[in-house]
C-alpha positions, 0 to 999 in steps of 0.5 A: 759175051760173059761166062759163069760156073754154077753149082748144082746144090743135087747131083745130076743124071745125064737126063736131069742134066739134059733138062737143064741145059734146054732150060738154059738154051731156052733163056735168049741171050745164051749162047753156051752150055756145058754140064759136067754130071761128074762135078755138078757144075754148068758153064753158061756163055751169055750176052750181059746186054741181053740177059743176066746171071740172075736170070739164068739162076732163076730159069734153073730154080724155076725149073727144079733146079737148085744151084749154088749160092755165089761166094761174097763178091763173085758177082761183082756185087760188093760194097767193099765196107766189110774190107775182104 
């Protein structure tokens, strides 16, 4: 199981947070969803043999929830050529 933290671009009220949780819980392989409306973050636990953080981001985007992009290399996708 893998856990990732995502930050929403726009603030969420309780109703929107419930909608986002519903979207995330509908993804096969997602086992944990914890949204903090005050900070606009979500902690998602998922089986990375079944789904990926990219699929989670895509599902949120399709449902109208924009999340901040990851920083350089945060998703383990750094080529290392720049030295950072």
